[in-house]
One Martini backbone bead per residue (centre of mass of N, CA, C, O) as a GRO file, in nm:
protein
  163
    1MET     BB    1   5.423   8.485   3.455
    2ASN     BB    2   5.163   8.650   3.370
    3GLN     BB    3   4.851   8.651   3.226
    4LYS     BB    4   4.889   8.902   3.040
    5SER     BB    5   5.157   8.811   2.901
    6LEU     BB    6   5.045   8.540   2.795
    7ILE     BB    7   4.826   8.660   2.613
    8GLN     BB    8   5.018   8.830   2.437
    9LEU     BB    9   5.186   8.593   2.334
   10ASN     BB   10   4.952   8.435   2.200
   11THR     BB   11   4.862   8.665   2.013
   12SER     BB   12   5.129   8.700   1.854
   13GLU     BB   13   5.140   8.405   1.751
   14SER     BB   14   4.866   8.410   1.599
   15ASN     BB   15   4.943   8.649   1.411
   16GLU     BB   16   5.177   8.502   1.270
   17GLN     BB   17   5.010   8.268   1.160
   18GLU     BB   18   4.817   8.440   0.991
   19ASN     BB   19   5.036   8.564   0.807
   20ILE     BB   20   5.129   8.297   0.687
   21GLN     BB   21   4.838   8.210   0.579
   22THR     BB   22   4.789   8.476   0.392
   23ASP     BB   23   5.012   8.380   0.223
   24GLU     BB   24   5.003   8.309  -0.095
   25VAL     BB   25   5.008   7.992  -0.259
   26ILE     BB   26   5.170   7.878  -0.555
   27GLN     BB   27   5.151   7.626  -0.796
   28PHE     BB   28   5.417   7.467  -0.983
   29LEU     BB   29   5.541   7.341  -1.277
   30SER     BB   30   5.857   7.215  -1.324
   31PHE     BB   31   6.098   7.283  -1.591
   32SER     BB   32   6.315   7.213  -1.874
   33VAL     BB   33   6.484   7.453  -2.103
   34SER     BB   34   6.786   7.513  -2.188
   35ASN     BB   35   6.878   7.514  -1.877
   36GLU     BB   36   6.600   7.619  -1.775
   37ASN     BB   37   6.365   7.735  -1.545
   38PHE     BB   38   6.023   7.651  -1.540
   39GLY     BB   39   5.671   7.766  -1.509
   40ILE     BB   40   5.337   7.630  -1.439
   41ASP     BB   41   5.041   7.651  -1.351
   42LEU     BB   42   4.882   7.380  -1.209
   43ILE     BB   43   4.586   7.442  -1.303
   44HIS     BB   44   4.670   7.371  -1.624
   45VAL     BB   45   4.742   7.079  -1.559
   46HIS     BB   46   4.647   6.764  -1.679
   47GLU     BB   47   4.919   6.613  -1.788
   48ILE     BB   48   5.183   6.357  -1.808
   49LEU     BB   49   5.393   6.245  -2.080
   50ARG     BB   50   5.521   6.044  -2.278
   51PRO     BB   51   5.637   6.013  -2.563
   52ALA     BB   52   5.470   6.019  -2.872
   53PHE     BB   53   5.312   5.987  -3.150
   54ILE     BB   54   5.359   6.229  -3.410
   55THR     BB   55   5.155   6.401  -3.621
   56ARG     BB   56   5.201   6.560  -3.894
   57ILE     BB   57   5.156   6.904  -4.012
   58PRO     BB   58   5.090   7.101  -4.259
   59ASN     BB   59   5.126   7.439  -4.254
   60VAL     BB   60   5.288   7.516  -3.990
   61GLU     BB   61   5.447   7.603  -3.748
   62ASP     BB   62   5.765   7.493  -3.645
   63PHE     BB   63   5.672   7.447  -3.328
   64VAL     BB   64   5.467   7.253  -3.453
   65LEU     BB   65   5.481   6.910  -3.462
   66GLY     BB   66   5.170   6.833  -3.402
   67VAL     BB   67   4.974   6.540  -3.322
   68ILE     BB   68   4.774   6.372  -3.079
   69ASN     BB   69   4.616   6.079  -2.942
   70LEU     BB   70   4.400   6.137  -2.655
   71ARG     BB   71   4.156   5.946  -2.603
   72GLY     BB   72   4.026   6.085  -2.888
   73GLU     BB   73   4.200   6.342  -2.862
   74ILE     BB   74   4.322   6.621  -3.029
   75ILE     BB   75   4.668   6.724  -2.975
   76PRO     BB   76   4.874   6.980  -2.980
   77ILE     BB   77   5.234   7.012  -3.035
   78ILE     BB   78   5.482   7.197  -2.857
   79ASP     BB   79   5.803   7.327  -2.900
   80LEU     BB   80   5.958   7.519  -2.672
   81LYS     BB   81   6.240   7.550  -2.786
   82LYS     BB   82   6.146   7.652  -3.067
   83LYS     BB   83   5.978   7.891  -2.962
   84PHE     BB   84   6.268   8.008  -2.843
   85ASP     BB   85   6.488   7.972  -3.067
   86GLN     BB   86   6.669   7.672  -2.975
   87GLY     BB   87   6.560   7.452  -3.129
   88TYR     BB   88   6.520   7.117  -3.075
   89THR     BB   89   6.391   6.861  -2.899
   90GLU     BB   90   6.535   6.597  -2.746
   91VAL     BB   91   6.456   6.267  -2.740
   92ASN     BB   92   6.427   6.098  -2.425
   93LYS     BB   93   6.384   5.956  -2.108
   94VAL     BB   94   6.297   6.267  -1.985
   95THR     BB   95   6.100   6.338  -2.182
   96ARG     BB   96   5.804   6.552  -2.205
   97ILE     BB   97   5.446   6.586  -2.196
   98ILE     BB   98   5.249   6.870  -2.143
   99VAL     BB   99   4.919   6.886  -2.056
  100LEU     BB  100   4.708   7.158  -2.130
  101GLU     BB  101   4.462   7.392  -1.983
  102TYR     BB  102   4.304   7.675  -2.159
  103LYS     BB  103   4.017   7.706  -2.092
  104THR     BB  104   3.916   7.513  -2.381
  105LYS     BB  105   4.219   7.446  -2.433
  106ARG     BB  106   4.426   7.185  -2.567
  107PHE     BB  107   4.781   7.117  -2.503
  108GLY     BB  108   5.124   7.050  -2.585
  109LEU     BB  109   5.445   7.021  -2.420
  110ILE     BB  110   5.774   6.988  -2.507
  111VAL     BB  111   6.022   6.871  -2.276
  112GLU     BB  112   6.317   6.781  -2.131
  113GLU     BB  113   6.214   6.825  -1.814
  114VAL     BB  114   6.054   6.721  -1.530
  115LYS     BB  115   6.065   6.805  -1.202
  116GLN     BB  116   5.836   6.974  -1.011
  117VAL     BB  117   5.646   7.075  -0.748
  118ILE     BB  118   5.601   7.412  -0.663
  119LYS     BB  119   5.620   7.662  -0.404
  120ILE     BB  120   5.495   8.002  -0.422
  121LEU     BB  121   5.497   8.302  -0.311
  122LYS     BB  122   5.333   8.570  -0.420
  123ASN     BB  123   5.546   8.787  -0.292
  124SER     BB  124   5.794   8.629  -0.475
  125ILE     BB  125   5.674   8.761  -0.729
  126SER     BB  126   5.817   8.904  -1.028
  127ALA     BB  127   5.851   9.140  -1.245
  128ILE     BB  128   5.971   9.186  -1.574
  129ASN     BB  129   6.156   9.299  -1.813
  130ASN     BB  130   6.111   9.290  -2.151
  131GLN     BB  131   6.418   9.287  -2.227
  132LEU     BB  132   6.474   9.010  -2.083
  133SER     BB  133   6.237   8.851  -2.266
  134VAL     BB  134   6.334   8.823  -2.565
  135ALA     BB  135   6.443   8.525  -2.575
  136PHE     BB  136   6.119   8.442  -2.495
  137ASN     BB  137   5.903   8.610  -2.663
  138ASN     BB  138   5.740   8.747  -2.422
  139MET     BB  139   5.638   8.489  -2.217
  140ILE     BB  140   5.785   8.631  -1.974
  141ASP     BB  141   5.670   8.810  -1.675
  142TYR     BB  142   5.778   8.615  -1.444
  143VAL     BB  143   5.944   8.564  -1.119
  144GLY     BB  144   6.042   8.298  -0.912
  145ARG     BB  145   6.100   8.175  -0.573
  146SER     BB  146   6.250   7.851  -0.470
  147GLY     BB  147   6.450   7.917  -0.267
  148ASP     BB  148   6.739   7.904  -0.481
  149THR     BB  149   6.529   7.905  -0.714
  150ILE     BB  150   6.478   8.019  -1.036
  151VAL     BB  151   6.160   8.096  -1.199
  152LEU     BB  152   6.012   8.093  -1.506
  153LEU     BB  153   5.698   8.237  -1.593
  154ILE     BB  154   5.444   8.130  -1.793
  155ASP     BB  155   5.232   8.278  -2.037
  156LEU     BB  156   4.974   8.120  -2.189
  157LYS     BB  157   4.833   8.343  -2.365
  158LYS     BB  158   5.103   8.398  -2.522
  159LEU     BB  159   5.179   8.118  -2.619
  160ILE     BB  160   4.870   8.090  -2.771
  161ASN     BB  161   4.771   8.367  -2.877
  162LEU     BB  162   4.529   8.544  -2.703
  163GLU     BB  163   4.634   8.858  -2.737
   0.00000   0.00000   0.00000
């Protein structure tokens, strides 16, 4: 192999590495509700808690279970399963509360199980048809693929009605 072909080979390898590095990777916290896999952008996740005592609040939407006291801060808790009109989440040993922060608002989602942090290439995230999203109250705008797993990506601004 001469020097010119070796330089070309090295150049093409470095171009492939640059292409791999320029594909933006987004991290999502994956969890399950009603046997479906969902994801929330990890940038919004503040912490994950075991279920705590939830103080009920009168005259709120039925999917708002109440509030918890998290180190002196009052955090509203939303039952995501109820928000999706699929009953209430049964609390057991794998049930978790995901505390999220969106803009300046903090709130918690009670979910059946937190799975793991997954990485999804930005170019493998696809928009979905709103007709497919009716079952989830139009809170799902995108679907991502991590390996063989399809993950429904939740739009937080629609979840907490900022739109």
